[in-house]
DRENTORKOL-3810 file (N, C-alpha, C; in nm, 4 decimals):
REM DRENTORKOL-3810
@n.u->4.0612; n.v->8.4382; n.w->-0.2138; ca.u->3.9113; ca.v->8.4552; ca.w->-0.2380; c.u->3.8529; c.v->8.3112; c.w->-0.2184
@n.u->3.9136; n.v->8.2144; n.w->-0.2804; ca.u->3.8717; ca.v->8.0782; ca.w->-0.2718; c.u->3.8670; c.v->8.0289; c.w->-0.1276
@n.u->3.9677; n.v->8.0629; n.w->-0.0491; ca.u->3.9829; ca.v->8.0330; ca.w->0.0814; c.u->3.8711; c.v->8.0990; c.w->0.1692
@n.u->3.8421; n.v->8.2064; n.w->0.1422; ca.u->3.7386; ca.v->8.2846; ca.w->0.2024; c.u->3.5947; c.v->8.2257; c.w->0.1813
@n.u->3.5679; n.v->8.1883; n.w->0.0554; ca.u->3.4472; ca.v->8.1219; ca.w->0.0204; c.u->3.4383; c.v->7.9881; c.w->0.0940
@n.u->3.5513; n.v->7.9035; n.w->0.0839; ca.u->3.5601; ca.v->7.7824; ca.w->0.1510; c.u->3.5249; c.v->7.7934; c.w->0.3075
@n.u->3.5876; n.v->7.8914; n.w->0.3745; ca.u->3.5709; ca.v->7.9166; ca.w->0.5170; c.u->3.4240; c.v->7.9543; c.w->0.5425
@n.u->3.3653; n.v->8.0390; n.w->0.4498; ca.u->3.2262; ca.v->8.0678; ca.w->0.4730; c.u->3.1242; c.v->7.9592; c.w->0.4571
@n.u->3.1538; n.v->7.8680; n.w->0.3549; ca.u->3.0684; ca.v->7.7559; ca.w->0.3388; c.u->3.0905; c.v->7.6500; c.w->0.4521
@n.u->3.2029; n.v->7.6505; n.w->0.5072; ca.u->3.2229; ca.v->7.5586; ca.w->0.6358; c.u->3.1413; c.v->7.6015; c.w->0.7562
@n.u->3.1445; n.v->7.7347; n.w->0.7701; ca.u->3.0743; ca.v->7.7970; ca.w->0.8847; c.u->2.9253; c.v->7.7795; c.w->0.8650
@n.u->2.8714; n.v->7.7947; n.w->0.7383; ca.u->2.7236; ca.v->7.7663; ca.w->0.7089; c.u->2.6922; c.v->7.6311; c.w->0.7333
@n.u->2.7851; n.v->7.5365; n.w->0.6914; ca.u->2.7509; ca.v->7.3871; ca.w->0.7060; c.u->2.7506; c.v->7.3576; c.w->0.8623
@n.u->2.8387; n.v->7.4120; n.w->0.9413; ca.u->2.8364; ca.v->7.3958; ca.w->1.0848; c.u->2.7095; c.v->7.4494; c.w->1.1476
@n.u->2.6679; n.v->7.5620; n.w->1.0968; ca.u->2.5501; ca.v->7.6175; ca.w->1.1534; c.u->2.4169; c.v->7.5279; c.w->1.1174
@n.u->2.4275; n.v->7.4823; n.w->0.9979; ca.u->2.3078; ca.v->7.3972; ca.w->0.9563; c.u->2.3134; c.v->7.2672; c.w->1.0312
@n.u->2.4254; n.v->7.2096; n.w->1.0587; ca.u->2.4432; ca.v->7.0862; ca.w->1.1421; c.u->2.3906; c.v->7.1122; c.w->1.2804
@n.u->2.4303; n.v->7.2294; n.w->1.3346; ca.u->2.3709; ca.v->7.2636; ca.w->1.4676; c.u->2.2310; c.v->7.2729; c.w->1.4735
@n.u->2.1724; n.v->7.3412; n.w->1.3758; ca.u->2.0174; ca.v->7.3676; ca.w->1.3575; c.u->1.9532; c.v->7.2257; c.w->1.3471
@n.u->2.0113; n.v->7.1340; n.w->1.2706; ca.u->1.9538; ca.v->6.9991; ca.w->1.2637; c.u->1.9638; c.v->6.9155; c.w->1.3951
@n.u->2.0676; n.v->6.9298; n.w->1.4644; ca.u->2.0699; ca.v->6.8830; ca.w->1.5950; c.u->1.9687; c.v->6.9345; c.w->1.6956
@n.u->1.9548; n.v->7.0575; n.w->1.6855; ca.u->1.8458; ca.v->7.1217; ca.w->1.7793; c.u->1.7102; c.v->7.0587; c.w->1.7501
@n.u->1.6892; n.v->7.0438; n.w->1.6162; ca.u->1.5553; ca.v->7.0013; ca.w->1.5551; c.u->1.5347; c.v->6.8562; c.w->1.6005
@n.u->1.6455; n.v->6.7730; n.w->1.5890; ca.u->1.6307; ca.v->6.6343; ca.w->1.6268; c.u->1.5951; c.v->6.6251; c.w->1.7841
@n.u->1.6634; n.v->6.7058; n.w->1.8647; ca.u->1.6365; ca.v->6.7015; ca.w->2.0111; c.u->1.4939; c.v->6.7484; c.w->2.0408
@n.u->1.4471; n.v->6.8510; n.w->1.9708; ca.u->1.3069; ca.v->6.8910; ca.w->1.9894; c.u->1.2190; c.v->6.7865; c.w->1.9559
@n.u->1.2421; n.v->6.7225; n.w->1.8400; ca.u->1.1486; ca.v->6.6144; ca.w->1.7889; c.u->1.1510; c.v->6.4974; c.w->1.8794
@n.u->1.2709; n.v->6.4519; n.w->1.9305; ca.u->1.2752; ca.v->6.3387; ca.w->2.0221; c.u->1.2086; c.v->6.3768; c.w->2.1571
@n.u->1.2076; n.v->6.4942; n.w->2.2026; ca.u->1.1583; ca.v->6.5308; ca.w->2.3267; c.u->1.0025; c.v->6.5455; c.w->2.3219
@n.u->0.9431; n.v->6.5599; n.w->2.2076; ca.u->0.7901; ca.v->6.5685; ca.w->2.2113; c.u->0.7183; c.v->6.4357; c.w->2.1913
@n.u->0.8000; n.v->6.3352; n.w->2.1511; ca.u->0.7321; ca.v->6.1991; ca.w->2.1279; c.u->0.7154; c.v->6.1448; c.w->2.2628
@n.u->0.6123; n.v->6.0418; n.w->2.2746; ca.u->0.5857; ca.v->5.9791; ca.w->2.4071; c.u->0.7047; c.v->5.9011; c.w->2.4495
@n.u->0.7494; n.v->5.9220; n.w->2.5832; ca.u->0.8592; ca.v->5.8381; ca.w->2.6386; c.u->0.8269; c.v->5.6976; c.w->2.6571
@n.u->0.6955; n.v->5.6754; n.w->2.6984; ca.u->0.6366; ca.v->5.5560; ca.w->2.7363; c.u->0.4889; c.v->5.5639; c.w->2.6784
@n.u->0.4349; n.v->5.4411; n.w->2.6455; ca.u->0.3020; ca.v->5.4311; ca.w->2.6145; c.u->0.1998; c.v->5.4076; c.w->2.7479
@n.u->0.0917; n.v->5.4549; n.w->2.7368; ca.u->0.0079; ca.v->5.4371; ca.w->2.8619; c.u->-0.0154; c.v->5.2789; c.w->2.8789
@n.u->-0.0307; n.v->5.2443; n.w->3.0064; ca.u->-0.0627; ca.v->5.1066; ca.w->3.0307; c.u->-0.2061; c.v->5.0923; c.w->3.0607
@n.u->-0.2687; n.v->5.0168; n.w->2.9784; ca.u->-0.4167; ca.v->4.9853; ca.w->2.9874; c.u->-0.4410; c.v->4.8395; c.w->2.9925
@n.u->-0.5044; n.v->4.7854; n.w->3.0994; ca.u->-0.5254; ca.v->4.6520; ca.w->3.1130; c.u->-0.6061; c.v->4.5859; c.w->2.9953
@n.u->-0.5511; n.v->4.4842; n.w->2.9392; ca.u->-0.6343; ca.v->4.4164; ca.w->2.8243; c.u->-0.5959; c.v->4.4744; c.w->2.6909
@n.u->-0.4971; n.v->4.5638; n.w->2.6905; ca.u->-0.4508; ca.v->4.6229; ca.w->2.5653; c.u->-0.2976; c.v->4.6194; c.w->2.5576
@n.u->-0.2535; n.v->4.5674; n.w->2.4464; ca.u->-0.1026; ca.v->4.5664; ca.w->2.4220; c.u->-0.0683; c.v->4.6657; c.w->2.3020
@n.u->0.0239; n.v->4.7587; n.w->2.3510; ca.u->0.0548; ca.v->4.8672; ca.w->2.2542; c.u->0.2054; c.v->4.8653; c.w->2.2179
@n.u->0.2387; n.v->4.9030; n.w->2.1092; ca.u->0.3790; ca.v->4.9274; ca.w->2.0705; c.u->0.3870; c.v->5.0427; c.w->1.9686
@n.u->0.4956; n.v->5.1086; n.w->1.9687; ca.u->0.5132; ca.v->5.2229; ca.w->1.8663; c.u->0.6595; c.v->5.2233; c.w->1.8249
@n.u->0.6653; n.v->5.2684; n.w->1.6934; ca.u->0.7983; ca.v->5.2699; ca.w->1.6312; c.u->0.7981; c.v->5.3939; c.w->1.5418
@n.u->0.8904; n.v->5.4796; n.w->1.5677; ca.u->0.8924; ca.v->5.6099; ca.w->1.4943; c.u->1.0217; c.v->5.6081; c.w->1.4026
@n.u->0.9817; n.v->5.6168; n.w->1.2646; ca.u->1.0996; ca.v->5.6184; ca.w->1.1772; c.u->1.0693; c.v->5.7390; c.w->1.0700
@n.u->1.1284; n.v->5.8483; n.w->1.0857; ca.u->1.0853; ca.v->5.9708; ca.w->1.0051; c.u->1.1468; c.v->5.9434; c.w->0.8730
@n.u->1.1004; n.v->5.9891; n.w->0.7729; ca.u->1.1396; ca.v->5.9799; ca.w->0.6396; c.u->1.2714; c.v->6.0587; c.w->0.6139
@n.u->1.2806; n.v->6.1643; n.w->0.6832; ca.u->1.4045; ca.v->6.2493; ca.w->0.6806; c.u->1.4694; c.v->6.2553; c.w->0.8120
@n.u->1.5872; n.v->6.3063; n.w->0.8354; ca.u->1.6461; ca.v->6.3143; ca.w->0.9533; c.u->1.5711; c.v->6.3901; c.w->1.0598
@n.u->1.5091; n.v->6.4933; n.w->1.0129; ca.u->1.4170; ca.v->6.5729; ca.w->1.0900; c.u->1.3010; c.v->6.6046; c.w->1.0076
@n.u->1.1843; n.v->6.5644; n.w->1.0500; ca.u->1.0550; ca.v->6.5902; ca.w->0.9772; c.u->0.9417; c.v->6.6346; c.w->1.0699
@n.u->0.8337; n.v->6.6750; n.w->1.0132; ca.u->0.7165; ca.v->6.7222; ca.w->1.0957; c.u->0.6223; c.v->6.6056; c.w->1.1363
@n.u->0.6734; n.v->6.4789; n.w->1.1310; ca.u->0.5924; ca.v->6.3700; ca.w->1.1732; c.u->0.5760; c.v->6.3700; c.w->1.3219
@n.u->0.4503; n.v->6.3302; n.w->1.3684; ca.u->0.4353; ca.v->6.3467; ca.w->1.5072; c.u->0.3280; c.v->6.2416; c.w->1.5470
@n.u->0.3329; n.v->6.1825; n.w->1.6667; ca.u->0.2347; ca.v->6.1073; ca.w->1.7261; c.u->0.2281; c.v->6.1322; c.w->1.8793
@n.u->0.1109; n.v->6.1028; n.w->1.9297; ca.u->0.1018; ca.v->6.1150; ca.w->2.0855; c.u->-0.0245; c.v->6.0372; c.w->2.1204
@n.u->-0.0145; n.v->5.9778; n.w->2.2450; ca.u->-0.1262; ca.v->5.9005; ca.w->2.3032; c.u->-0.1482; c.v->5.9519; c.w->2.4318
@n.u->-0.2740; n.v->5.9822; n.w->2.4600; ca.u->-0.3273; ca.v->6.0311; ca.w->2.5981; c.u->-0.4162; c.v->5.9199; c.w->2.6487
@n.u->-0.4130; n.v->5.9027; n.w->2.7743; ca.u->-0.5119; ca.v->5.8046; ca.w->2.8429; c.u->-0.5608; c.v->5.8787; c.w->2.9629
@n.u->-0.6949; n.v->5.9302; n.w->2.9405; ca.u->-0.7557; ca.v->6.0122; ca.w->3.0517; c.u->-0.7820; c.v->5.9333; c.w->3.1697
@n.u->-0.8012; n.v->5.7958; n.w->3.1482; ca.u->-0.8121; ca.v->5.6977; ca.w->3.2656; c.u->-0.7678; c.v->5.5647; c.w->3.2176
@n.u->-0.7864; n.v->5.4702; n.w->3.2991; ca.u->-0.7329; ca.v->5.3347; ca.w->3.2702; c.u->-0.8134; c.v->5.2524; c.w->3.1691
@n.u->-0.9274; n.v->5.3023; n.w->3.1196; ca.u->-1.0105; ca.v->5.2377; ca.w->3.0264; c.u->-1.0364; c.v->5.3060; c.w->2.8934
@n.u->-0.9637; n.v->5.4297; n.w->2.8836; ca.u->-0.9827; ca.v->5.4947; ca.w->2.7537; c.u->-0.8557; c.v->5.5534; c.w->2.7015
@n.u->-0.8321; n.v->5.5654; n.w->2.5708; ca.u->-0.7147; ca.v->5.6291; ca.w->2.5123; c.u->-0.7558; c.v->5.7017; c.w->2.4005
@n.u->-0.6723; n.v->5.8047; n.w->2.3624; ca.u->-0.6782; ca.v->5.8947; ca.w->2.2412; c.u->-0.5484; c.v->5.8908; c.w->2.1750
@n.u->-0.5417; n.v->5.8580; n.w->2.0488; ca.u->-0.4188; ca.v->5.8569; ca.w->1.9676; c.u->-0.4275; c.v->5.9714; c.w->1.8610
@n.u->-0.3271; n.v->6.0344; n.w->1.8459; ca.u->-0.3100; ca.v->6.1451; ca.w->1.7427; c.u->-0.1916; c.v->6.1068; c.w->1.6624
@n.u->-0.2098; n.v->6.1109; n.w->1.5251; ca.u->-0.0975; ca.v->6.1016; ca.w->1.4363; c.u->-0.1110; c.v->6.2251; c.w->1.3434
@n.u->-0.0055; n.v->6.2924; n.w->1.3297; ca.u->-0.0002; ca.v->6.4246; ca.w->1.2396; c.u->0.1182; c.v->6.4372; c.w->1.1590
@n.u->0.1058; n.v->6.5181; n.w->1.0629; ca.u->0.2280; ca.v->6.5525; ca.w->0.9862; c.u->0.2309; c.v->6.7084; c.w->0.9594
@n.u->0.3336; n.v->6.7701; n.w->1.0049; ca.u->0.3439; ca.v->6.9173; ca.w->0.9750; c.u->0.4271; c.v->6.9321; c.w->0.8293
@n.u->0.3705; n.v->7.0125; n.w->0.7478; ca.u->0.4526; ca.v->7.0208; ca.w->0.6209; c.u->0.5966; c.v->7.0853; c.w->0.6460
@n.u->0.6838; n.v->7.0301; n.w->0.5657; ca.u->0.8214; ca.v->7.0865; ca.w->0.5741; c.u->0.8973; c.v->6.9905; c.w->0.6586
@n.u->1.0304; n.v->7.0354; n.w->0.6692; ca.u->1.1292; ca.v->6.9600; ca.w->0.7508; c.u->1.2164; c.v->7.0568; c.w->0.8288
@n.u->1.3011; n.v->7.0098; n.w->0.9062; ca.u->1.3982; ca.v->7.0942; ca.w->0.9885; c.u->1.3380; c.v->7.1499; c.w->1.1067
@n.u->1.4039; n.v->7.2476; n.w->1.1606; ca.u->1.3845; ca.v->7.3198; ca.w->1.2795; c.u->1.2341; c.v->7.3715; c.w->1.2859
@n.u->1.1900; n.v->7.4375; n.w->1.1786; ca.u->1.0572; ca.v->7.4970; ca.w->1.1774; c.u->0.9495; c.v->7.3882; c.w->1.1912
@n.u->0.9685; n.v->7.2698; n.w->1.1303; ca.u->0.8620; ca.v->7.1654; ca.w->1.1467; c.u->0.8658; c.v->7.0973; c.w->1.2749
@n.u->0.9772; n.v->7.1003; n.w->1.3398; ca.u->0.9934; ca.v->7.0389; ca.w->1.4767; c.u->0.9280; c.v->7.1315; c.w->1.5746
@n.u->0.9437; n.v->7.2681; n.w->1.5605; ca.u->0.8758; ca.v->7.3530; ca.w->1.6526; c.u->0.7385; c.v->7.3564; c.w->1.6272
@n.u->0.6844; n.v->7.3449; n.w->1.5039; ca.u->0.5412; ca.v->7.3388; ca.w->1.4899; c.u->0.4887; c.v->7.2116; c.w->1.5392
@n.u->0.5619; n.v->7.1030; n.w->1.5232; ca.u->0.5153; ca.v->6.9639; ca.w->1.5928; c.u->0.5004; c.v->6.9854; c.w->1.7496
@n.u->0.5953; n.v->7.0589; n.w->1.8136; ca.u->0.5804; ca.v->7.0839; ca.w->1.9611; c.u->0.4608; c.v->7.1632; c.w->1.9817
@n.u->0.4167; n.v->7.2566; n.w->1.8954; ca.u->0.2914; ca.v->7.3293; ca.w->1.9122; c.u->0.1650; c.v->7.2291; c.w->1.9010
@n.u->0.1832; n.v->7.1328; n.w->1.8160; ca.u->0.0739; ca.v->7.0348; ca.w->1.8066; c.u->0.0597; c.v->6.9487; c.w->1.9423
@n.u->0.1719; n.v->6.9113; n.w->2.0004; ca.u->0.1755; ca.v->6.8421; ca.w->2.1267; c.u->0.0987; c.v->6.9202; c.w->2.2327
@n.u->0.1175; n.v->7.0417; n.w->2.2459; ca.u->0.0591; ca.v->7.1367; ca.w->2.3402; c.u->-0.0970; c.v->7.1504; c.w->2.3040
@n.u->-0.1262; n.v->7.1658; n.w->2.1851; ca.u->-0.2697; ca.v->7.1770; ca.w->2.1346; c.u->-0.3450; c.v->7.0502; c.w->2.1695
@n.u->-0.2752; n.v->6.9330; n.w->2.1421; ca.u->-0.3406; ca.v->6.8037; ca.w->2.1637; c.u->-0.3676; c.v->6.7890; c.w->2.3213
@n.u->-0.2647; n.v->6.8172; n.w->2.4062; ca.u->-0.2685; ca.v->6.8000; ca.w->2.5434; c.u->-0.3801; c.v->6.9027; c.w->2.5943
@n.u->-0.4138; n.v->7.0059; n.w->2.5287; ca.u->-0.5116; ca.v->7.0931; ca.w->2.5777; c.u->-0.6538; c.v->7.0454; c.w->2.5593
@n.u->-0.6662; n.v->6.9425; n.w->2.4881; ca.u->-0.7972; ca.v->6.8803; ca.w->2.4556; c.u->-0.8539; c.v->6.7692; c.w->2.5489
@n.u->-0.7975; n.v->6.7765; n.w->2.6766; ca.u->-0.8259; ca.v->6.6716; ca.w->2.7845; c.u->-0.9803; c.v->6.6456; c.w->2.7940
@n.u->-1.0588; n.v->6.7428; n.w->2.7892; ca.u->-1.1993; ca.v->6.7257; ca.w->2.8094; c.u->-1.2699; c.v->6.6624; c.w->2.7002
@n.u->-1.2084; n.v->6.6534; n.w->2.5750; ca.u->-1.2840; ca.v->6.6036; ca.w->2.4567; c.u->-1.2050; c.v->6.4775; c.w->2.4130
@n.u->-1.1252; n.v->6.4146; n.w->2.4777; ca.u->-1.0458; ca.v->6.2995; ca.w->2.4326; c.u->-1.1400; c.v->6.1765; c.w->2.3880
@n.u->-1.2749; n.v->6.1835; n.w->2.4236; ca.u->-1.3488; ca.v->6.0758; ca.w->2.3866; c.u->-1.4206; c.v->6.1008; c.w->2.2523
@n.u->-1.3896; n.v->6.2211; n.w->2.1957; ca.u->-1.4585; ca.v->6.2654; ca.w->2.0608; c.u->-1.3482; c.v->6.3162; c.w->1.9637
@n.u->-1.2953; n.v->6.2457; n.w->1.8799; ca.u->-1.1874; ca.v->6.2810; ca.w->1.7853; c.u->-1.2282; c.v->6.4013; c.w->1.7037
@n.u->-1.3594; n.v->6.4136; n.w->1.6640; ca.u->-1.3997; ca.v->6.5326; ca.w->1.5881; c.u->-1.3646; c.v->6.6553; c.w->1.6723
@n.u->-1.4117; n.v->6.6530; n.w->1.8054; ca.u->-1.3866; ca.v->6.7801; ca.w->1.8855; c.u->-1.2396; c.v->6.8117; c.w->1.9184
@n.u->-1.1708; n.v->6.6865; n.w->1.9362; ca.u->-1.0225; ca.v->6.7015; ca.w->1.9461; c.u->-0.9556; c.v->6.7824; c.w->1.8336
@n.u->-0.9829; n.v->6.7388; n.w->1.7096; ca.u->-0.9271; ca.v->6.7879; ca.w->1.5958; c.u->-0.9725; c.v->6.9446; c.w->1.5708
@n.u->-1.1042; n.v->6.9634; n.w->1.6016; ca.u->-1.1576; ca.v->7.0987; ca.w->1.5928; c.u->-1.1078; c.v->7.1996; c.w->1.6929
@n.u->-1.0797; n.v->7.1400; n.w->1.8188; ca.u->-1.0226; ca.v->7.2283; ca.w->1.9225; c.u->-0.8741; c.v->7.2590; c.w->1.8865
@n.u->-0.8060; n.v->7.1605; n.w->1.8353; ca.u->-0.6730; ca.v->7.1821; ca.w->1.7938; c.u->-0.6623; c.v->7.2858; c.w->1.6736
@n.u->-0.7540; n.v->7.2791; n.w->1.5760; ca.u->-0.7626; ca.v->7.3665; ca.w->1.4727; c.u->-0.7786; c.v->7.5148; c.w->1.5284
@n.u->-0.8665; n.v->7.5255; n.w->1.6238; ca.u->-0.8892; ca.v->7.6646; ca.w->1.6798; c.u->-0.7682; c.v->7.7124; c.w->1.7425
@n.u->-0.7067; n.v->7.6246; n.w->1.8282; ca.u->-0.5787; ca.v->7.6731; ca.w->1.8899; c.u->-0.4670; c.v->7.7028; c.w->1.8005
@n.u->-0.4570; n.v->7.6426; n.w->1.6864; ca.u->-0.3455; ca.v->7.6629; ca.w->1.5972; c.u->-0.3702; c.v->7.7512; c.w->1.4792
@n.u->-0.4942; n.v->7.7856; n.w->1.4578; ca.u->-0.5355; ca.v->7.8723; ca.w->1.3550; c.u->-0.4569; c.v->8.0017; c.w->1.3509
@n.u->-0.3985; n.v->8.0335; n.w->1.2303; ca.u->-0.3379; ca.v->8.1641; ca.w->1.2241; c.u->-0.1808; c.v->8.1515; c.w->1.2875
@n.u->-0.1410; n.v->8.0394; n.w->1.3347; ca.u->-0.0116; ca.v->8.0314; ca.w->1.3955; c.u->0.0926; c.v->7.9558; c.w->1.3154
@n.u->0.0564; n.v->7.9028; n.w->1.2085; ca.u->0.1340; ca.v->7.8161; ca.w->1.1225; c.u->0.2044; c.v->7.8824; c.w->1.0096
@n.u->0.1810; n.v->8.0071; n.w->0.9902; ca.u->0.2325; ca.v->8.0855; ca.w->0.8708; c.u->0.1921; c.v->8.0139; c.w->0.7454
@n.u->0.2928; n.v->7.9722; n.w->0.6564; ca.u->0.2672; ca.v->7.9035; ca.w->0.5286; c.u->0.2618; c.v->7.7601; c.w->0.5421
@n.u->0.2692; n.v->7.7032; n.w->0.6651; ca.u->0.2661; ca.v->7.5557; ca.w->0.6721; c.u->0.1211; c.v->7.5044; c.w->0.7037
@n.u->0.1115; n.v->7.3804; n.w->0.6958; ca.u->-0.0141; ca.v->7.3259; ca.w->0.7174; c.u->0.0033; c.v->7.1852; c.w->0.7981
@n.u->-0.0986; n.v->7.1426; n.w->0.8556; ca.u->-0.0875; ca.v->7.0105; ca.w->0.9295; c.u->-0.2002; c.v->6.9126; c.w->0.8885
@n.u->-0.1638; n.v->6.7829; n.w->0.8629; ca.u->-0.2717; ca.v->6.6855; ca.w->0.8488; c.u->-0.2777; c.v->6.6043; c.w->0.9699
@n.u->-0.3779; n.v->6.5498; n.w->1.0104; ca.u->-0.3958; ca.v->6.4799; ca.w->1.1302; c.u->-0.5009; c.v->6.3674; c.w->1.1302
@n.u->-0.4813; n.v->6.2711; n.w->1.2134; ca.u->-0.5869; ca.v->6.1679; ca.w->1.2348; c.u->-0.5926; c.v->6.1379; c.w->1.3709
@n.u->-0.7097; n.v->6.1135; n.w->1.4293; ca.u->-0.7266; ca.v->6.0942; ca.w->1.5706; c.u->-0.8267; c.v->5.9881; c.w->1.5969
@n.u->-0.7974; n.v->5.9005; n.w->1.6895; ca.u->-0.8911; ca.v->5.7977; ca.w->1.7190; c.u->-0.9038; c.v->5.7885; c.w->1.8776
@n.u->-1.0249; n.v->5.7429; n.w->1.9219; ca.u->-1.0442; ca.v->5.7371; ca.w->2.0588; c.u->-1.1055; c.v->5.5958; c.w->2.0829
@n.u->-1.0501; n.v->5.5267; n.w->2.1932; ca.u->-1.0874; ca.v->5.3841; ca.w->2.2108; c.u->-1.1410; c.v->5.3799; c.w->2.3596
@n.u->-1.2645; n.v->5.3157; n.w->2.3681; ca.u->-1.3194; ca.v->5.2775; ca.w->2.4951; c.u->-1.2982; c.v->5.1291; c.w->2.5089
@n.u->-1.2118; n.v->5.0909; n.w->2.6017; ca.u->-1.1811; ca.v->4.9489; ca.w->2.6323; c.u->-1.3133; c.v->4.8642; c.w->2.6736
@n.u->-1.3960; n.v->4.9200; n.w->2.7598; ca.u->-1.5067; ca.v->4.8507; ca.w->2.8127; c.u->-1.6057; c.v->4.8211; c.w->2.7040
@n.u->-1.6363; n.v->4.9089; n.w->2.6157; ca.u->-1.7408; ca.v->4.8939; ca.w->2.5113; c.u->-1.6791; c.v->4.8380; c.w->2.3786
@n.u->-1.5430; n.v->4.8622; n.w->2.3624; ca.u->-1.4870; ca.v->4.8322; ca.w->2.2371; c.u->-1.5157; c.v->4.9358; c.w->2.1317
@n.u->-1.5849; n.v->5.0470; n.w->2.1709; ca.u->-1.6104; ca.v->5.1557; ca.w->2.0744; c.u->-1.4879; c.v->5.2259; c.w->2.0344
@n.u->-1.4777; n.v->5.2301; n.w->1.9025; ca.u->-1.3652; ca.v->5.3115; ca.w->1.8470; c.u->-1.4237; c.v->5.4145; c.w->1.7736
@n.u->-1.3681; n.v->5.5425; n.w->1.7821; ca.u->-1.4160; ca.v->5.6596; ca.w->1.7077; c.u->-1.2950; c.v->5.7188; c.w->1.6458
@n.u->-1.3187; n.v->5.7683; n.w->1.5267; ca.u->-1.2036; ca.v->5.8080; ca.w->1.4348; c.u->-1.2375; c.v->5.9330; c.w->1.3585
@n.u->-1.1495; n.v->6.0242; n.w->1.3421; ca.u->-1.1741; ca.v->6.1444; ca.w->1.2553; c.u->-1.0358; c.v->6.1749; c.w->1.1990
@n.u->-1.0421; n.v->6.2394; n.w->1.0778; ca.u->-0.9231; ca.v->6.2764; ca.w->1.0135; c.u->-0.9264; c.v->6.4243; c.w->0.9566
@n.u->-0.8333; n.v->6.4915; n.w->0.9430; ca.u->-0.8254; ca.v->6.6177; ca.w->0.8795; c.u->-0.7165; c.v->6.6308; c.w->0.7766
@n.u->-0.7466; n.v->6.5813; n.w->0.6585; ca.u->-0.6569; ca.v->6.5821; ca.w->0.5488; c.u->-0.5468; c.v->6.4703; c.w->0.5542
@n.u->-0.5495; n.v->6.3868; n.w->0.6557; ca.u->-0.4458; ca.v->6.2910; ca.w->0.6707; c.u->-0.4955; c.v->6.1503; c.w->0.6066
@n.u->-0.3976; n.v->6.0724; n.w->0.5521; ca.u->-0.4313; ca.v->5.9376; ca.w->0.4977; c.u->-0.4860; c.v->5.8574; c.w->0.6054
@n.u->-0.5605; n.v->5.7569; n.w->0.5690; ca.u->-0.6253; ca.v->5.6741; ca.w->0.6735; c.u->-0.5201; c.v->5.6136; c.w->0.7595
@n.u->-0.5599; n.v->5.6024; n.w->0.8978; ca.u->-0.4626; ca.v->5.5591; ca.w->0.9949; c.u->-0.4602; c.v->5.4097; c.w->1.0013
@n.u->-0.5624; n.v->5.3375; n.w->0.9620; ca.u->-0.5617; ca.v->5.1908; ca.w->0.9668; c.u->-0.6632; c.v->5.1455; c.w->0.8555
@n.u->-0.6604; n.v->5.0170; n.w->0.8390; ca.u->-0.7624; ca.v->4.9567; ca.w->0.7469; c.u->-0.8161; c.v->4.8258; c.w->0.8208
@n.u->-0.9377; n.v->4.8068; n.w->0.7925; ca.u->-1.0004; ca.v->4.6830; ca.w->0.8590; c.u->-1.0123; c.v->4.5882; c.w->0.7476
@n.u->-0.9919; n.v->4.4501; n.w->0.7806; ca.u->-1.0101; ca.v->4.3521; ca.w->0.6756; c.u->-1.1502; c.v->4.3502; c.w->0.6350
@n.u->-1.1793; n.v->4.3134; n.w->0.5117; ca.u->-1.3173; ca.v->4.2918; ca.w->0.4581; c.u->-1.3503; c.v->4.1489; c.w->0.4930
@n.u->-1.4894; n.v->4.1459; n.w->0.5252; ca.u->-1.5440; ca.v->4.0037; ca.w->0.5411; c.u->-1.5658; c.v->3.9763; c.w->0.6827
END
C-alpha cells in the first residue's frame, strides 16, 4: 500500500513538473525577444518573476520609429493558468494597434476583449505611450501599482 501511494505521488510530481515546464515555455515565448529600436531612446528590460511561473507580463509596441507603447500587467495566480491568461493579454494588447497613442483606450480595448474570459482571475495593468518628437508621455493604470515615479523638485 505504501509503495502504491509512493508511486502515485511520484507520478503526480512528474505531471506537475511537466506542467510547470510548459508554463515556463509559454511565459518565455510571450515576452519580447528584442526591444524596439528608436533613435534617441535607450531601453533595457529585465524580467525576474517572483515565482518560477507567474502571471507577470510586459510588452512594448512601436507603431513607428518615433512612438512606443509599453504595457506592464499581472494576472492573478501562478502556473499554467496564469501563463495562458498572460498569452491572452499579449494578443489583446497587439489588437490595440490603432490606439497605441492613448493608454486609456488601449486598456479599455483590452478590457472589452478579455471581459468574461478570465473566469475567477483578474488582471492589473499599466500602460504608457511616448512620443519621442514632443516628449509627451501619457499614462493610464487599471488597478496596477504605479509604473514609475518622478523626482520632486
